[in-house]
LOKETI-659934 format. One record per residue (C-alpha): residue number from 1; residue in three letters; y, z, x. Coordinates in steps of 0.1 Angstrom, whole numbers, padded with zeros to 4 digits. Layout:
BEGIN
+-----+-----+-------+-------+-------+
!   i !  aa !    py !    pz !    px !
+-----+-----+-------+-------+-------+
! NUM ! Ala !     Y !     Z !     X !
...
+-----+-----+-------+-------+-------+
***
This chain:
BEGIN
+-----+-----+-------+-------+-------+
!   i !  aa !    py !    pz !    px !
+-----+-----+-------+-------+-------+
!   1 ! Unk ! -0154 !  0252 ! -0278 !
!   2 ! Unk ! -0191 !  0260 ! -0277 !
!   3 ! Unk ! -0212 !  0248 ! -0248 !
!   4 ! Unk ! -0236 !  0228 ! -0270 !
!   5 ! Unk ! -0206 !  0208 ! -0283 !
!   6 ! Unk ! -0199 !  0194 ! -0248 !
!   7 ! Unk ! -0216 !  0159 ! -0246 !
!   8 ! Unk ! -0238 !  0148 ! -0217 !
!   9 ! Unk ! -0213 !  0120 ! -0208 !
!  10 ! Unk ! -0175 !  0125 ! -0215 !
!  11 ! Unk ! -0159 !  0091 ! -0221 !
!  12 ! Unk ! -0123 !  0085 ! -0227 !
!  13 ! Unk ! -0111 !  0058 ! -0251 !
!  14 ! Unk ! -0095 !  0027 ! -0237 !
!  15 ! Unk ! -0061 !  0039 ! -0250 !
!  16 ! Unk ! -0065 !  0072 ! -0232 !
!  17 ! Unk ! -0069 !  0056 ! -0198 !
!  18 ! Unk ! -0038 !  0064 ! -0176 !
!  19 ! Unk ! -0010 !  0040 ! -0176 !
!  20 ! Unk !  0005 !  0053 ! -0144 !
!  21 ! Unk ! -0009 !  0062 ! -0110 !
!  22 ! Unk !  0000 !  0098 ! -0097 !
!  23 ! Unk !  0017 !  0102 ! -0063 !
!  24 ! Unk !  0009 !  0137 ! -0050 !
!  25 ! Unk !  0034 !  0135 ! -0022 !
!  26 ! Unk !  0062 !  0140 ! -0048 !
!  27 ! Unk !  0050 !  0176 ! -0052 !
!  28 ! Unk !  0042 !  0183 ! -0015 !
!  29 ! Unk !  0069 !  0206 !  0001 !
!  30 ! Unk !  0056 !  0194 !  0035 !
!  31 ! Unk !  0055 !  0155 !  0032 !
!  32 ! Unk !  0030 !  0136 !  0054 !
!  33 ! Unk !  0046 !  0127 !  0087 !
!  34 ! Unk !  0060 !  0092 !  0088 !
!  35 ! Unk !  0042 !  0062 !  0105 !
!  36 ! Unk !  0054 !  0055 !  0140 !
!  37 ! Unk !  0059 !  0021 !  0157 !
!  38 ! Unk !  0031 !  0018 !  0184 !
!  39 ! Unk !  0056 !  0004 !  0210 !
!  40 ! Unk !  0088 !  0025 !  0204 !
!  41 ! Unk !  0071 !  0057 !  0189 !
!  42 ! Unk !  0100 !  0056 !  0162 !
!  43 ! Unk !  0095 !  0061 !  0125 !
!  44 ! Unk !  0087 !  0028 !  0107 !
!  45 ! Unk !  0107 !  0014 !  0079 !
!  46 ! Unk !  0099 ! -0013 !  0053 !
!  47 ! Unk !  0110 ! -0041 !  0075 !
!  48 ! Unk !  0087 ! -0029 !  0103 !
!  49 ! Unk !  0057 ! -0028 !  0080 !
!  50 ! Unk !  0062 ! -0059 !  0058 !
!  51 ! Unk !  0049 ! -0082 !  0087 !
!  52 ! Unk !  0015 ! -0067 !  0082 !
!  53 ! Unk !  0014 ! -0054 !  0046 !
!  54 ! Unk !  0025 ! -0068 !  0013 !
!  55 ! Unk !  0062 ! -0059 !  0005 !
!  56 ! Unk !  0053 ! -0040 ! -0028 !
!  57 ! Unk !  0026 ! -0020 ! -0012 !
!  58 ! Unk !  0050 ! -0010 !  0016 !
!  59 ! Unk !  0074 !  0004 ! -0010 !
!  60 ! Unk !  0045 !  0025 ! -0023 !
!  61 ! Unk !  0035 !  0035 !  0012 !
!  62 ! Unk !  0068 !  0049 !  0019 !
!  63 ! Unk !  0076 !  0065 ! -0015 !
!  64 ! Unk !  0075 !  0103 ! -0010 !
!  65 ! Unk !  0094 !  0112 ! -0041 !
!  66 ! Unk !  0083 !  0091 ! -0073 !
!  67 ! Unk !  0056 !  0113 ! -0090 !
!  68 ! Unk !  0044 !  0085 ! -0113 !
!  69 ! Unk !  0042 !  0048 ! -0107 !
!  70 ! Unk !  0034 !  0023 ! -0135 !
!  71 ! Unk !  0002 !  0005 ! -0133 !
!  72 ! Unk !  0010 ! -0032 ! -0139 !
!  73 ! Unk ! -0006 ! -0046 ! -0171 !
!  74 ! Unk ! -0028 ! -0072 ! -0152 !
!  75 ! Unk ! -0043 ! -0044 ! -0131 !
!  76 ! Unk ! -0049 ! -0023 ! -0161 !
!  77 ! Unk ! -0065 ! -0052 ! -0180 !
!  78 ! Unk ! -0089 ! -0055 ! -0150 !
!  79 ! Unk ! -0095 ! -0017 ! -0151 !
!  80 ! Unk ! -0107 ! -0020 ! -0186 !
!  81 ! Unk ! -0137 ! -0041 ! -0176 !
!  82 ! Unk ! -0152 ! -0009 ! -0160 !
!  83 ! Unk ! -0129 !  0019 ! -0168 !
!  84 ! Unk ! -0126 !  0046 ! -0179 !
!  85 ! Unk ! -0155 !  0057 ! -0159 !
!  86 ! Unk ! -0178 !  0085 ! -0173 !
!  87 ! Unk ! -0176 !  0122 ! -0164 !
!  88 ! Unk ! -0212 !  0134 ! -0166 !
!  89 ! Unk ! -0227 !  0169 ! -0170 !
!  90 ! Unk ! -0258 !  0173 ! -0148 !
!  91 ! Unk ! -0278 !  0191 ! -0174 !
!  92 ! Unk ! -0311 !  0179 ! -0159 !
!  93 ! Unk ! -0301 !  0190 ! -0124 !
!  94 ! Unk ! -0290 !  0223 ! -0136 !
!  95 ! Unk ! -0322 !  0229 ! -0155 !
!  96 ! Unk ! -0344 !  0219 ! -0125 !
!  97 ! Unk ! -0325 !  0243 ! -0102 !
!  98 ! Unk ! -0324 !  0271 ! -0127 !
!  99 ! Unk ! -0287 !  0277 ! -0119 !
! 100 ! Unk ! -0262 !  0292 ! -0140 !
! 101 ! Unk ! -0236 !  0268 ! -0125 !
! 102 ! Unk ! -0222 !  0240 ! -0146 !
! 103 ! Unk ! -0222 !  0208 ! -0126 !
! 104 ! Unk ! -0200 !  0177 ! -0135 !
! 105 ! Unk ! -0197 !  0145 ! -0116 !
! 106 ! Unk ! -0173 !  0116 ! -0120 !
! 107 ! Unk ! -0194 !  0084 ! -0116 !
! 108 ! Unk ! -0175 !  0055 ! -0100 !
! 109 ! Unk ! -0206 !  0031 ! -0094 !
! 110 ! Unk ! -0206 !  0014 ! -0128 !
! 111 ! Unk ! -0192 ! -0019 ! -0115 !
! 112 ! Unk ! -0205 ! -0048 ! -0095 !
! 113 ! Unk ! -0190 ! -0036 ! -0062 !
! 114 ! Unk ! -0209 ! -0004 ! -0067 !
! 115 ! Unk ! -0182 !  0022 ! -0058 !
! 116 ! Unk ! -0146 !  0034 ! -0064 !
! 117 ! Unk ! -0131 !  0009 ! -0041 !
! 118 ! Unk ! -0124 ! -0017 ! -0067 !
! 119 ! Unk ! -0097 !  0007 ! -0080 !
! 120 ! Unk ! -0074 ! -0001 ! -0050 !
! 121 ! Unk ! -0088 ! -0036 ! -0041 !
! 122 ! Unk ! -0075 ! -0051 ! -0074 !
! 123 ! Unk ! -0042 ! -0035 ! -0070 !
! 124 ! Unk ! -0038 ! -0049 ! -0035 !
! 125 ! Unk ! -0050 ! -0084 ! -0044 !
! 126 ! Unk ! -0026 ! -0084 ! -0073 !
! 127 ! Unk !  0005 ! -0075 ! -0051 !
! 128 ! Unk ! -0007 ! -0102 ! -0026 !
! 129 ! Unk ! -0009 ! -0128 ! -0053 !
! 130 ! Unk !  0025 ! -0118 ! -0068 !
! 131 ! Unk !  0039 ! -0123 ! -0033 !
! 132 ! Unk !  0026 ! -0158 ! -0032 !
! 133 ! Unk !  0003 ! -0152 ! -0003 !
! 134 ! Unk ! -0027 ! -0174 !  0007 !
! 135 ! Unk ! -0050 ! -0147 !  0015 !
! 136 ! Unk ! -0058 ! -0113 !  0030 !
! 137 ! Unk ! -0078 ! -0099 !  0059 !
! 138 ! Unk ! -0096 ! -0065 !  0060 !
! 139 ! Unk ! -0122 ! -0044 !  0076 !
! 140 ! Unk ! -0154 ! -0028 !  0059 !
! 141 ! Unk ! -0178 ! -0002 !  0071 !
! 142 ! Unk ! -0208 !  0002 !  0048 !
! 143 ! Unk ! -0195 ! -0028 !  0028 !
! 144 ! Unk ! -0183 ! -0012 ! -0005 !
! 145 ! Unk ! -0146 ! -0020 !  0003 !
! 146 ! Unk ! -0154 ! -0055 !  0015 !
! 147 ! Unk ! -0174 ! -0061 ! -0016 !
! 148 ! Unk ! -0146 ! -0048 ! -0039 !
! 149 ! Unk ! -0120 ! -0068 ! -0022 !
! 150 ! Unk ! -0139 ! -0101 ! -0023 !
! 151 ! Unk ! -0143 ! -0096 ! -0060 !
! 152 ! Unk ! -0106 ! -0088 ! -0064 !
! 153 ! Unk ! -0096 ! -0118 ! -0044 !
! 154 ! Unk ! -0119 ! -0141 ! -0063 !
! 155 ! Unk ! -0102 ! -0129 ! -0095 !
! 156 ! Unk ! -0068 ! -0139 ! -0081 !
! 157 ! Unk ! -0080 ! -0169 ! -0062 !
! 158 ! Unk ! -0071 ! -0156 ! -0028 !
! 159 ! Unk ! -0088 ! -0162 !  0005 !
! 160 ! Unk ! -0106 ! -0131 !  0017 !
! 161 ! Unk ! -0116 ! -0125 !  0054 !
! 162 ! Unk ! -0136 ! -0095 !  0062 !
! 163 ! Unk ! -0145 ! -0080 !  0095 !
! 164 ! Unk ! -0177 ! -0058 !  0089 !
! 165 ! Unk ! -0187 ! -0032 !  0113 !
! 166 ! Unk ! -0216 ! -0046 !  0133 !
! 167 ! Unk ! -0240 ! -0018 !  0125 !
! 168 ! Unk ! -0235 ! -0022 !  0088 !
! 169 ! Unk ! -0236 ! -0060 !  0091 !
! 170 ! Unk ! -0271 ! -0056 !  0105 !
! 171 ! Unk ! -0282 ! -0027 !  0082 !
! 172 ! Unk ! -0269 ! -0041 !  0049 !
! 173 ! Unk ! -0274 ! -0078 !  0047 !
! 174 ! Unk ! -0275 ! -0077 !  0009 !
! 175 ! Unk ! -0240 ! -0062 !  0007 !
! 176 ! Unk ! -0228 ! -0090 !  0030 !
! 177 ! Unk ! -0243 ! -0117 !  0007 !
! 178 ! Unk ! -0225 ! -0102 ! -0023 !
! 179 ! Unk ! -0192 ! -0107 ! -0004 !
! 180 ! Unk ! -0200 ! -0142 !  0004 !
! 181 ! Unk ! -0210 ! -0149 ! -0032 !
! 182 ! Unk ! -0175 ! -0139 ! -0042 !
! 183 ! Unk ! -0162 ! -0163 ! -0015 !
! 184 ! Unk ! -0153 ! -0141 !  0013 !
! 185 ! Unk ! -0160 ! -0149 !  0050 !
! 186 ! Unk ! -0178 ! -0120 !  0067 !
! 187 ! Unk ! -0177 ! -0115 !  0105 !
! 188 ! Unk ! -0195 ! -0088 !  0124 !
! 189 ! Unk ! -0172 ! -0065 !  0144 !
! 190 ! Unk ! -0164 ! -0064 !  0173 !
! 191 ! Unk ! -0165 ! -0103 !  0175 !
! 192 ! Unk ! -0155 ! -0130 !  0198 !
! 193 ! Unk ! -0131 ! -0144 !  0173 !
! 194 ! Unk ! -0102 ! -0123 !  0183 !
! 195 ! Unk ! -0084 ! -0111 !  0215 !
! 196 ! Unk ! -0091 ! -0075 !  0205 !
! 197 ! Unk ! -0127 ! -0081 !  0198 !
! 198 ! Unk ! -0133 ! -0098 !  0230 !
! 199 ! Unk ! -0116 ! -0069 !  0249 !
! 200 ! Unk ! -0137 ! -0042 !  0231 !
! 201 ! Unk ! -0170 ! -0061 !  0238 !
! 202 ! Unk ! -0160 ! -0064 !  0275 !
! 203 ! Unk ! -0155 ! -0026 !  0277 !
! 204 ! Unk ! -0183 ! -0016 !  0253 !
! 205 ! Unk ! -0209 ! -0044 !  0254 !
! 206 ! Unk ! -0236 ! -0025 !  0235 !
! 207 ! Unk ! -0213 ! -0009 !  0208 !
! 208 ! Unk ! -0224 ! -0008 !  0172 !
! 209 ! Unk ! -0188 ! -0012 !  0163 !
! 210 ! Unk ! -0166 !  0011 !  0143 !
! 211 ! Unk ! -0141 !  0010 !  0116 !
! 212 ! Unk ! -0114 !  0013 !  0142 !
! 213 ! Unk ! -0126 ! -0019 !  0160 !
! 214 ! Unk ! -0128 ! -0038 !  0127 !
! 215 ! Unk ! -0092 ! -0028 !  0117 !
! 216 ! Unk ! -0080 ! -0040 !  0150 !
! 217 ! Unk ! -0094 ! -0074 !  0145 !
! 218 ! Unk ! -0084 ! -0077 !  0108 !
! 219 ! Unk ! -0048 ! -0068 !  0118 !
! 220 ! Unk ! -0048 ! -0094 !  0145 !
! 221 ! Unk ! -0063 ! -0120 !  0122 !
! 222 ! Unk ! -0036 ! -0113 !  0096 !
! 223 ! Unk ! -0005 ! -0115 !  0119 !
! 224 ! Unk ! -0017 ! -0147 !  0135 !
! 225 ! Unk ! -0021 ! -0167 !  0102 !
! 226 ! Unk !  0008 ! -0177 !  0080 !
! 227 ! Unk !  0008 ! -0165 !  0045 !
! 228 ! Unk ! -0018 ! -0137 !  0052 !
! 229 ! Unk ! -0014 ! -0099 !  0051 !
! 230 ! Unk ! -0037 ! -0071 !  0061 !
! 231 ! Unk ! -0052 ! -0048 !  0034 !
! 232 ! Unk ! -0070 ! -0014 !  0038 !
! 233 ! Unk ! -0095 !  0004 !  0016 !
! 234 ! Unk ! -0087 !  0040 !  0027 !
! 235 ! Unk ! -0064 !  0063 !  0047 !
! 236 ! Unk ! -0031 !  0048 !  0036 !
! 237 ! Unk ! -0008 !  0065 !  0011 !
! 238 ! Unk ! -0009 !  0035 ! -0012 !
! 239 ! Unk ! -0047 !  0037 ! -0013 !
! 240 ! Unk ! -0048 !  0072 ! -0025 !
! 241 ! Unk ! -0021 !  0064 ! -0050 !
! 242 ! Unk ! -0043 !  0037 ! -0066 !
! 243 ! Unk ! -0074 !  0058 ! -0064 !
! 244 ! Unk ! -0055 !  0087 ! -0084 !
! 245 ! Unk ! -0069 !  0070 ! -0115 !
! 246 ! Unk ! -0101 !  0087 ! -0107 !
! 247 ! Unk ! -0086 !  0122 ! -0108 !
! 248 ! Unk ! -0063 !  0114 ! -0137 !
! 249 ! Unk ! -0092 !  0103 ! -0159 !
! 250 ! Unk ! -0114 !  0133 ! -0148 !
! 251 ! Unk ! -0086 !  0157 ! -0157 !
! 252 ! Unk ! -0080 !  0141 ! -0191 !
! 253 ! Unk ! -0118 !  0143 ! -0199 !
! 254 ! Unk ! -0121 !  0180 ! -0187 !
! 255 ! Unk ! -0089 !  0190 ! -0206 !
! 256 ! Unk ! -0104 !  0172 ! -0237 !
! 257 ! Unk ! -0131 !  0200 ! -0237 !
! 258 ! Unk ! -0111 !  0228 ! -0223 !
! 259 ! Unk ! -0132 !  0227 ! -0190 !
! 260 ! Unk ! -0117 !  0242 ! -0159 !
! 261 ! Unk ! -0135 !  0234 ! -0126 !
! 262 ! Unk ! -0137 !  0263 ! -0101 !
! 263 ! Unk ! -0143 !  0240 ! -0072 !
! 264 ! Unk ! -0139 !  0202 ! -0066 !
! 265 ! Unk ! -0161 !  0186 ! -0039 !
! 266 ! Unk ! -0158 !  0150 ! -0024 !
! 267 ! Unk ! -0171 !  0130 !  0005 !
! 268 ! Unk ! -0144 !  0122 !  0031 !
! 269 ! Unk ! -0143 !  0095 !  0056 !
! 270 ! Unk ! -0107 !  0081 !  0055 !
! 271 ! Unk ! -0099 !  0099 !  0022 !
! 272 ! Unk ! -0096 !  0074 ! -0005 !
! 273 ! Unk ! -0123 !  0089 ! -0029 !
! 274 ! Unk ! -0114 !  0126 ! -0020 !
! 275 ! Unk ! -0078 !  0119 ! -0024 !
! 276 ! Unk ! -0080 !  0101 ! -0056 !
! 277 ! Unk ! -0103 !  0127 ! -0072 !
! 278 ! Unk ! -0083 !  0157 ! -0062 !
! 279 ! Unk ! -0047 !  0145 ! -0066 !
! 280 ! Unk ! -0037 !  0157 ! -0100 !
! 281 ! Unk ! -0056 !  0190 ! -0094 !
! 282 ! Unk ! -0037 !  0194 ! -0061 !
! 283 ! Unk ! -0005 !  0187 ! -0080 !
! 284 ! Unk ! -0013 !  0217 ! -0103 !
! 285 ! Unk ! -0019 !  0239 ! -0072 !
! 286 ! Unk !  0013 !  0227 ! -0056 !
! 287 ! Unk !  0033 !  0234 ! -0086 !
! 288 ! Unk !  0016 !  0268 ! -0091 !
! 289 ! Unk !  0002 !  0259 ! -0125 !
! 290 ! Unk ! -0036 !  0264 ! -0115 !
! 291 ! Unk ! -0059 !  0270 ! -0087 !
! 292 ! Unk ! -0090 !  0253 ! -0075 !
! 293 ! Unk ! -0112 !  0255 ! -0045 !
! 294 ! Unk ! -0114 !  0221 ! -0029 !
! 295 ! Unk ! -0141 !  0211 ! -0004 !
! 296 ! Unk ! -0140 !  0179 !  0018 !
! 297 ! Unk ! -0174 !  0170 !  0031 !
! 298 ! Unk ! -0178 !  0148 !  0061 !
! 299 ! Unk ! -0206 !  0136 !  0084 !
! 300 ! Unk ! -0215 !  0159 !  0113 !
! 301 ! Unk ! -0217 !  0127 !  0133 !
! 302 ! Unk ! -0179 !  0119 !  0127 !
! 303 ! Unk ! -0162 !  0153 !  0120 !
! 304 ! Unk ! -0126 !  0146 !  0121 !
! 305 ! Unk ! -0116 !  0176 !  0099 !
! 306 ! Unk ! -0139 !  0201 !  0113 !
! 307 ! Unk ! -0137 !  0191 !  0150 !
! 308 ! Unk ! -0107 !  0169 !  0153 !
! 309 ! Unk ! -0071 !  0177 !  0160 !
! 310 ! Unk ! -0040 !  0172 !  0139 !
! 311 ! Unk ! -0020 !  0149 !  0159 !
! 312 ! Unk ! -0004 !  0114 !  0161 !
! 313 ! Unk ! -0030 !  0088 !  0167 !
! 314 ! Unk ! -0036 !  0051 !  0164 !
! 315 ! Unk ! -0054 !  0041 !  0132 !
! 316 ! Unk ! -0074 !  0015 !  0152 !
! 317 ! Unk ! -0094 !  0012 !  0184 !
! 318 ! Unk ! -0073 ! -0016 !  0198 !
! 319 ! Unk ! -0041 !  0005 !  0195 !
! 320 ! Unk ! -0021 ! -0022 !  0177 !
! 321 ! Unk ! -0015 ! -0004 !  0143 !
! 322 ! Unk !  0012 !  0022 !  0136 !
! 323 ! Unk !  0005 !  0057 !  0146 !
! 324 ! Unk ! -0003 !  0082 !  0118 !
! 325 ! Unk ! -0003 !  0120 !  0122 !
! 326 ! Unk ! -0038 !  0130 !  0109 !
! 327 ! Unk ! -0069 !  0149 !  0119 !
! 328 ! Unk ! -0085 !  0127 !  0144 !
! 329 ! Unk ! -0112 !  0125 !  0169 !
! 330 ! Unk ! -0093 !  0098 !  0188 !
! 331 ! Unk ! -0091 !  0062 !  0183 !
! 332 ! Unk ! -0114 !  0055 !  0211 !
! 333 ! Unk ! -0140 !  0077 !  0197 !
! 334 ! Unk ! -0173 !  0057 !  0190 !
! 335 ! Unk ! -0193 !  0073 !  0163 !
! 336 ! Unk ! -0231 !  0074 !  0165 !
! 337 ! Unk ! -0251 !  0051 !  0143 !
! 338 ! Unk ! -0251 !  0065 !  0108 !
! 339 ! Unk ! -0262 !  0051 !  0074 !
! 340 ! Unk ! -0231 !  0067 !  0058 !
! 341 ! Unk ! -0211 !  0037 !  0073 !
! 342 ! Unk ! -0181 !  0043 !  0049 !
! 343 ! Unk ! -0175 !  0076 !  0065 !
! 344 ! Unk ! -0176 !  0065 !  0102 !
! 345 ! Unk ! -0138 !  0066 !  0108 !
! 346 ! Unk ! -0121 !  0085 !  0136 !
! 347 ! Unk ! -0092 !  0098 !  0115 !
! 348 ! Unk ! -0082 !  0110 !  0081 !
! 349 ! Unk ! -0055 !  0102 !  0055 !
! 350 ! Unk ! -0021 !  0117 !  0065 !
! 351 ! Unk ! -0019 !  0132 !  0030 !
! 352 ! Unk ! -0052 !  0150 !  0031 !
! 353 ! Unk ! -0045 !  0160 !  0068 !
! 354 ! Unk ! -0013 !  0177 !  0057 !
! 355 ! Unk ! -0029 !  0194 !  0028 !
! 356 ! Unk ! -0057 !  0207 !  0050 !
! 357 ! Unk ! -0033 !  0219 !  0076 !
! 358 ! Unk ! -0015 !  0238 !  0049 !
! 359 ! Unk ! -0047 !  0255 !  0037 !
! 360 ! Unk ! -0049 !  0236 !  0004 !
! 361 ! Unk ! -0085 !  0228 !  0009 !
! 362 ! Unk ! -0115 !  0234 !  0032 !
! 363 ! Unk ! -0139 !  0211 !  0050 !
! 364 ! Unk ! -0176 !  0211 !  0058 !
! 365 ! Unk ! -0197 !  0188 !  0081 !
! 366 ! Unk ! -0233 !  0180 !  0071 !
! 367 ! Unk ! -0261 !  0160 !  0087 !
! 368 ! Unk ! -0277 !  0128 !  0078 !
! 369 ! Unk ! -0311 !  0140 !  0070 !
! 370 ! Unk ! -0299 !  0167 !  0047 !
! 371 ! Unk ! -0277 !  0144 !  0028 !
! 372 ! Unk ! -0307 !  0121 !  0020 !
! 373 ! Unk ! -0327 !  0151 !  0009 !
! 374 ! Unk ! -0299 !  0160 ! -0015 !
! 375 ! Unk ! -0297 !  0124 ! -0027 !
! 376 ! Unk ! -0334 !  0123 ! -0035 !
! 377 ! Unk ! -0333 !  0156 ! -0054 !
! 378 ! Unk ! -0304 !  0143 ! -0074 !
! 379 ! Unk ! -0319 !  0109 ! -0081 !
! 380 ! Unk ! -0351 !  0125 ! -0094 !
! 381 ! Unk ! -0331 !  0146 ! -0119 !
! 382 ! Unk ! -0302 !  0125 ! -0129 !
! 383 ! Unk ! -0315 !  0089 ! -0127 !
! 384 ! Unk ! -0288 !  0075 ! -0105 !
! 385 ! Unk ! -0296 !  0064 ! -0068 !
! 386 ! Unk ! -0264 !  0077 ! -0049 !
! 387 ! Unk ! -0249 !  0061 ! -0020 !
! 388 ! Unk ! -0253 !  0079 !  0014 !
! 389 ! Unk ! -0216 !  0085 !  0014 !
! 390 ! Unk ! -0216 !  0101 ! -0021 !
! 391 ! Unk ! -0246 !  0122 ! -0010 !
! 392 ! Unk ! -0224 !  0143 !  0013 !
! 393 ! Unk ! -0206 !  0157 ! -0018 !
! 394 ! Unk ! -0240 !  0161 ! -0036 !
! 395 ! Unk ! -0253 !  0181 ! -0007 !
! 396 ! Unk ! -0225 !  0207 ! -0009 !
! 397 ! Unk ! -0225 !  0207 ! -0047 !
! 398 ! Unk ! -0262 !  0216 ! -0045 !
! 399 ! Unk ! -0255 !  0244 ! -0020 !
! 400 ! Unk ! -0228 !  0259 ! -0041 !
! 401 ! Unk ! -0251 !  0257 ! -0073 !
! 402 ! Unk ! -0279 !  0275 ! -0053 !
! 403 ! Unk ! -0253 !  0302 ! -0043 !
! 404 ! Unk ! -0246 !  0306 ! -0081 !
! 405 ! Unk ! -0283 !  0310 ! -0087 !
! 406 ! Unk ! -0286 !  0337 ! -0061 !
! 407 ! Unk ! -0255 !  0357 ! -0073 !
! 408 ! Unk ! -0256 !  0350 ! -0109 !
! 409 ! Unk ! -0221 !  0336 ! -0110 !
! 410 ! Unk ! -0213 !  0309 ! -0136 !
! 411 ! Unk ! -0191 !  0286 ! -0116 !
! 412 ! Unk ! -0181 !  0252 ! -0127 !
! 413 ! Unk ! -0186 !  0225 ! -0101 !
! 414 ! Unk ! -0170 !  0191 ! -0101 !
! 415 ! Unk ! -0179 !  0164 ! -0076 !
! 416 ! Unk ! -0172 !  0128 ! -0070 !
! 417 ! Unk ! -0201 !  0103 ! -0072 !
! 418 ! Unk ! -0184 !  0074 ! -0054 !
! 419 ! Unk ! -0211 !  0048 ! -0058 !
! 420 ! Unk ! -0247 !  0037 ! -0059 !
! 421 ! Unk ! -0272 !  0034 ! -0031 !
! 422 ! Unk ! -0291 !  0003 ! -0041 !
! 423 ! Unk ! -0277 ! -0017 ! -0011 !
! 424 ! Unk ! -0290 !  0013 !  0011 !
! 425 ! Unk ! -0326 !  0012 !  0006 !
! 426 ! Unk ! -0332 !  0004 !  0043 !
! 427 ! Unk ! -0317 !  0039 !  0051 !
! 428 ! Unk ! -0338 !  0055 !  0023 !
! 429 ! Unk ! -0369 !  0039 !  0038 !
! 430 ! Unk ! -0361 !  0053 !  0072 !
! 431 ! Unk ! -0356 !  0088 !  0055 !
! 432 ! Unk ! -0389 !  0085 !  0037 !
! 433 ! Unk ! -0406 !  0074 !  0070 !
! 434 ! Unk ! -0391 !  0104 !  0090 !
! 435 ! Unk ! -0372 !  0080 !  0113 !
! 436 ! Unk ! -0337 !  0093 !  0106 !
! 437 ! Unk ! -0321 !  0114 !  0134 !
! 438 ! Unk ! -0289 !  0134 !  0135 !
! 439 ! Unk ! -0264 !  0131 !  0163 !
! 440 ! Unk ! -0237 !  0157 !  0165 !
! 441 ! Unk ! -0211 !  0146 !  0191 !
! 442 ! Unk ! -0209 !  0170 !  0220 !
! 443 ! Unk ! -0177 !  0188 !  0231 !
! 444 ! Unk ! -0175 !  0164 !  0259 !
! 445 ! Unk ! -0178 !  0133 !  0237 !
! 446 ! Unk ! -0151 !  0147 !  0214 !
! 447 ! Unk ! -0128 !  0155 !  0243 !
! 448 ! Unk ! -0134 !  0120 !  0258 !
! 449 ! Unk ! -0121 !  0106 !  0225 !
! 450 ! Unk ! -0091 !  0130 !  0222 !
! 451 ! Unk ! -0082 !  0122 !  0259 !
! 452 ! Unk ! -0067 !  0089 !  0248 !
! 453 ! Unk ! -0042 !  0104 !  0223 !
! 454 ! Unk ! -0009 !  0090 !  0226 !
! 455 ! Unk !  0018 !  0112 !  0241 !
! 456 ! Unk !  0042 !  0117 !  0211 !
+-----+-----+-------+-------+-------+
***
């Protein structure tokens, strides 16, 4: 197919939208290590997890063998309000850069939550409703997940209790108000509302909070209320399963025009967006059907892939959740204040961690100021104001396109644009006023976090 025949935006028809999620674990020879009970350090089964998570989600969490899982009709009907999402060719950006690279991005910000998080939020709310629960509790960093979950819970008339990282609660009041508009209660974390919150505040009275802190509080709130379960927007196997809708749609759109990406780039905090985007492409790599260069991009202030260790660790600061084998900086690691709040998590998805350990992908860490520079360059060319999280992927995509300009190589670059940055204008303002700083944790700070790893 001739280049000029490829449209600026590639849309799939509704009937082309996937009817099943893809479970990449089915094609992994080395499966992610099992979750461990935090008290006994033994692998956890369904009965162990059902006190915290919805029963159907537990099945998905533990299923290492089923390649495709049907998307229930009610979830798929909801998806159709904003899916299929477009795959966009960045013609204007390519022209501005004068690069021979072809740049594509999958845009997930065309819904009210402003991000990809709604893909899993609606699924988790659906299963909670099917189980007859009263409500759910959760944590949120930058607020995209909390916003998405509040929307999903409103749709299914479930109570939604959100513990929002204190720093983001202060930086992003408008995101907080969207959650409240959809009926959610929003508590800055760490708080005085939970035992764990009070303990963390006593030990770290000046803390800005972290996702690990907020997870601890949300889990405690769930287990102490009848008819409630905890839900999570990243890291877990079930979340990457739901987010596979991103990659499946992307691959269908690329195949429609016989486009083969040379590299796939995604921002990475806990792994939901990256895992969802790359899953069908990784599946092809695992089956020996195709090859791709896959790059995970994380903040230099919270570099779990690039400076962490692959080990069992608690998923939360309060050390009450199951232990996951992952790349981690230690559950006690307190990341520096950053406007990419959705990426400030000490660990990484066990699926992505195993793939990284097996050499299936690479990782880079980038600074806060350089990602805003990339975001501004992208916005001026493509007309979308990207979220700071998404801008990590944009930064590396621009770097790779620049290399193509210097070498003359015509690489095809695909990256995930996870969401919009309209609730991040305070951060953009600080960038424009030259008030942003970059904190890269010292070896001593990282070692202090790793010193608390459990002895497994």
